C-alpha positions as CSV (number, residue, x, y, z in Angstrom):
1,M,50.6,-70.4,-89.6
2,T,53.8,-72.4,-88.8
3,F,56.3,-71.9,-86.1
4,R,59.8,-71.7,-87.4
5,K,62.7,-73.6,-86.0
6,N,64.8,-70.5,-85.6
7,F,62.6,-69.0,-82.9
8,R,65.6,-68.9,-80.6
9,R,66.6,-65.7,-82.4
10,L,63.8,-64.0,-80.4
11,P,64.1,-63.0,-76.7
12,A,62.5,-65.7,-74.6
13,W,60.0,-63.2,-73.1
14,L,58.4,-62.7,-76.4
15,L,57.1,-66.3,-76.5
16,A,54.5,-67.9,-74.4
17,L,56.7,-70.8,-73.4
18,G,60.0,-69.0,-73.8
19,W,62.5,-71.1,-75.7
20,K,60.8,-74.3,-74.7
21,S,58.4,-76.0,-77.0
22,L,55.2,-78.0,-76.4
23,P,55.5,-81.4,-74.7
24,K,56.5,-84.2,-77.1
25,S,53.7,-86.4,-75.8
26,I,50.5,-86.0,-73.7
27,A,48.0,-88.3,-72.1
28,V,44.3,-87.7,-72.7
29,G,42.0,-90.3,-71.0
30,H,43.8,-93.6,-71.4
31,A,45.6,-92.8,-74.6
32,K,49.0,-91.3,-75.3
33,Y,49.3,-88.7,-78.1
34,T,52.5,-87.5,-79.8
35,L,53.3,-84.1,-81.1
36,Q,53.1,-83.9,-84.9
37,K,53.4,-80.2,-85.5
38,V,53.5,-76.9,-83.7
39,L,50.7,-74.9,-85.2
40,K,51.4,-71.6,-83.5
41,H,53.6,-70.1,-80.8
42,D,53.3,-66.4,-80.0
43,F,53.3,-64.1,-77.0
44,W,50.1,-65.4,-75.6
45,A,49.9,-69.1,-76.3
46,A,51.3,-72.1,-78.1
47,S,49.2,-74.7,-80.0
48,G,50.2,-78.1,-81.4
49,L,48.6,-81.0,-83.3
50,Y,48.9,-84.4,-81.6
51,S,48.1,-87.9,-82.8
52,N,47.9,-91.4,-81.5
53,G,47.7,-92.9,-84.9
54,S,44.0,-93.2,-85.1
55,R,42.9,-89.9,-83.6
56,R,44.2,-86.3,-83.6
57,L,43.6,-83.4,-81.2
58,V,44.9,-80.0,-80.5
59,L,46.7,-78.8,-77.4
60,K,46.8,-75.1,-76.5
61,V,49.0,-73.9,-73.7
62,Y,48.8,-70.3,-72.5
63,R,51.7,-68.2,-71.3
64,R,54.0,-69.5,-68.7
65,Q,57.2,-67.5,-69.5
66,D,58.1,-64.6,-67.2
67,L,58.0,-61.1,-68.8
68,L,61.2,-59.2,-68.1
69,G,61.4,-60.9,-64.7
70,L,57.7,-60.6,-63.8
71,P,55.8,-63.9,-63.3
72,M,53.1,-64.4,-66.0
73,G,51.9,-67.9,-65.3
74,W,49.0,-66.5,-63.4
75,L,47.8,-64.6,-66.5
76,G,48.2,-67.7,-68.6
77,R,46.0,-69.6,-66.1
78,C,43.3,-66.9,-66.2
79,L,43.3,-66.8,-70.1
80,A,43.1,-70.6,-70.2
81,E,40.2,-70.6,-67.8
82,R,38.5,-67.9,-69.8
83,E,38.7,-69.8,-73.1
84,I,37.7,-73.1,-71.5
85,S,34.6,-71.4,-70.2
86,F,33.6,-70.5,-73.8
87,Y,34.1,-74.1,-75.0
88,H,31.9,-75.4,-72.1
89,Y,29.2,-72.9,-72.9
90,L,29.2,-73.7,-76.6
91,Q,29.7,-77.4,-76.6
92,D,26.3,-78.2,-78.0
93,L,26.9,-76.1,-81.1
94,P,27.9,-78.3,-84.1
95,G,30.5,-75.8,-85.3
96,V,32.5,-75.7,-82.1
97,P,35.2,-78.4,-81.5
98,R,34.6,-80.7,-78.7
99,F,36.5,-79.8,-75.5
100,L,38.5,-82.8,-74.3
101,G,40.0,-81.8,-71.0
102,R,42.8,-79.8,-69.3
103,I,46.5,-80.3,-69.6
104,G,48.2,-78.7,-66.6
105,P,47.1,-75.4,-65.1
106,N,47.6,-73.4,-68.4
107,G,46.6,-75.8,-71.1
108,F,43.6,-77.7,-72.6
109,V,42.9,-80.0,-75.5
110,H,40.1,-79.9,-78.0
111,A,39.1,-82.1,-81.0
112,Y,40.9,-81.6,-84.2
113,I,38.7,-80.6,-87.2
114,P,39.8,-82.3,-90.4
115,G,39.7,-79.7,-93.2
116,Q,41.3,-76.5,-94.3
117,T,41.2,-73.0,-93.0
118,L,39.7,-70.2,-95.1
119,L,43.2,-69.0,-95.5
120,E,44.1,-72.2,-97.3
121,C,41.0,-72.5,-99.5
122,S,40.6,-71.5,-103.0
123,K,37.3,-70.3,-104.5
124,S,36.5,-73.7,-105.9
125,R,36.6,-75.3,-102.5
126,I,33.9,-73.1,-100.9
127,A,30.5,-74.7,-101.3
128,D,27.5,-72.5,-102.2
129,D,25.9,-72.9,-98.7
130,F,29.1,-72.5,-96.7
131,F,28.8,-68.8,-95.8
132,D,25.1,-69.2,-95.0
133,R,26.0,-71.9,-92.6
134,L,28.8,-69.8,-91.1
135,A,26.4,-66.9,-90.7
136,D,24.0,-69.3,-88.8
137,L,26.8,-70.4,-86.5
138,I,27.8,-66.8,-85.7
139,R,24.1,-66.0,-85.1
140,S,24.0,-68.9,-82.6
141,L,26.9,-67.3,-80.7
142,H,25.2,-63.9,-80.7
143,Q,21.9,-65.4,-79.4
144,R,23.9,-66.6,-76.4
145,G,25.2,-63.1,-75.8
146,I,28.7,-63.7,-77.2
147,S,30.7,-61.9,-79.8
148,Y,33.3,-64.1,-81.5
149,V,35.5,-61.0,-82.2
150,D,38.3,-62.9,-84.1
151,A,36.4,-63.6,-87.3
152,N,38.8,-61.3,-89.2
153,K,41.4,-64.1,-89.1
154,R,40.8,-66.6,-91.9
155,D,42.8,-69.2,-90.2
156,N,40.3,-69.3,-87.3
157,V,37.5,-70.5,-89.7
158,I,37.7,-74.1,-90.7
159,V,36.1,-75.5,-93.8
160,G,35.6,-79.1,-92.6
161,H,35.9,-82.1,-94.9
162,D,32.2,-82.5,-94.3
163,G,31.7,-79.0,-95.9
164,R,30.5,-77.4,-92.6
165,P,32.0,-74.3,-91.0
166,Y,33.8,-74.5,-87.6
167,L,35.2,-71.8,-85.4
168,V,38.4,-72.3,-83.3
169,D,40.3,-70.0,-80.9
170,F,38.0,-68.2,-78.5
171,Q,40.9,-66.4,-77.0
172,I,39.5,-62.9,-77.4
173,S,35.8,-63.7,-77.7
174,W,33.6,-61.6,-75.4
175,R,30.6,-62.2,-73.2
176,P,29.5,-59.4,-70.8
177,N,29.0,-60.4,-67.2
178,G,25.3,-60.7,-66.8
179,R,25.3,-59.4,-63.3
180,A,27.5,-56.4,-64.1
181,S,26.1,-55.8,-67.6
182,T,25.5,-52.1,-68.4
183,G,24.0,-50.2,-71.2
184,L,27.5,-49.4,-72.4
185,S,28.6,-53.0,-72.4
186,R,25.5,-54.1,-74.3
187,R,26.1,-51.4,-76.9
188,A,29.7,-52.6,-77.1
189,L,28.5,-56.2,-77.6
190,L,26.2,-55.2,-80.4
191,F,29.0,-53.3,-82.1
192,M,31.3,-56.3,-81.9
193,Q,28.6,-58.6,-83.1
194,R,28.1,-56.3,-86.1
195,M,31.8,-56.5,-86.8
196,D,31.6,-60.3,-86.7
197,F,29.3,-60.1,-89.7
198,Y,31.4,-57.4,-91.3
199,H,34.4,-59.8,-91.3
200,L,32.2,-62.7,-92.5
201,Y,31.0,-60.7,-95.5
202,K,34.6,-59.5,-96.1
203,H,35.7,-63.1,-96.5
204,K,32.6,-64.0,-98.6
205,S,33.2,-61.0,-100.9
206,R,36.7,-62.2,-101.6
207,L,36.0,-65.9,-101.9
208,R,32.5,-66.1,-103.3
209,P,31.5,-62.6,-104.5
210,D,28.9,-64.2,-106.8
211,L,26.9,-65.1,-103.7
212,M,26.9,-61.7,-102.0
213,K,23.5,-60.2,-101.2
214,P,22.7,-56.4,-101.3
215,H,22.6,-56.0,-97.5
216,E,25.9,-57.9,-97.2
217,W,27.5,-55.6,-99.7
218,Q,26.1,-52.6,-97.7
219,L,27.8,-53.7,-94.5
220,R,30.9,-54.7,-96.3
221,K,31.3,-51.2,-97.9
222,H,30.0,-49.2,-94.9
223,P,31.2,-50.8,-91.7
224,G,31.0,-47.7,-89.5
225,L,33.3,-45.1,-88.0
226,L,34.9,-47.2,-85.3
227,L,36.2,-49.7,-87.8
228,R,37.6,-46.9,-90.0
229,L,39.4,-45.6,-87.0
230,H,40.8,-49.1,-86.4
231,R,42.1,-49.2,-89.9
232,L,43.7,-45.8,-89.5
233,I,45.4,-46.7,-86.2
234,G,45.4,-50.4,-85.6
235,V,46.3,-51.7,-89.1
236,P,49.6,-49.8,-89.5
237,F,50.6,-50.9,-86.0
238,R,49.7,-54.5,-86.9
239,D,51.7,-54.4,-90.1
240,F,54.7,-52.9,-88.3
241,R,54.5,-55.7,-85.7
242,R,54.3,-58.4,-88.3
243,T,57.2,-57.0,-90.3
244,T,59.3,-56.8,-87.2
245,L,58.6,-60.4,-86.2
246,R,59.2,-61.7,-89.7
247,R,62.6,-60.0,-89.7
248,L,63.4,-61.7,-86.4
249,G,62.4,-65.0,-88.0
250,K,59.5,-65.8,-85.8
251,L,56.4,-66.5,-87.9
252,D,54.4,-66.1,-91.1
253,S,51.7,-63.5,-91.2
254,D,48.6,-64.0,-89.1
């Protein structure tokens, strides 16, 4: 997803950084990195690809722009802290990019994963064992009491040049607070973890239907009542939002 240069057609409050863009350069450790491309800039955050010639990384900055006169930097700081906590907790998993540090109160950097997103891949680029490896990665998250939640977006799943799966963007991932965990929150977690696999099998059925197993088709075809309600209510709203933003010249579809 690319951020278009005519973003100034939007009101500033609709963008995480307003009409400003990401910094042209940043310092990480003892090295200076230069902005190569803005990957995304929406209401919640802006992300960009940086390089120092030999190494690349990704900077993500959460919301700093006021919302109709109301300060929102505090929310951006909270969201940044939240996602950073997921990176810290999952750093030993091979399918999670390495966390490289903070940039200001609302930003952080993580390693860039060379490869393509599922959105960019054709069927011929998906190895036979890719989705099994992705399922193992998602199970590893689940075993730690986490639901990834955002597996429906194919641009959040990276097919690395090494053939392995990687997950990026833990913005809306969920982990119940252990001290305040209730039966309801645990049931909600199990439901969301089930949806992680539903979206995994949805992608697999589109890209490698020849590898689908009977139980995977079962979940793919019968995801449950709550997801059907989401399709009935949430999908039309999402499509309306995307159409409106395209007309304003903001971004390509998610």
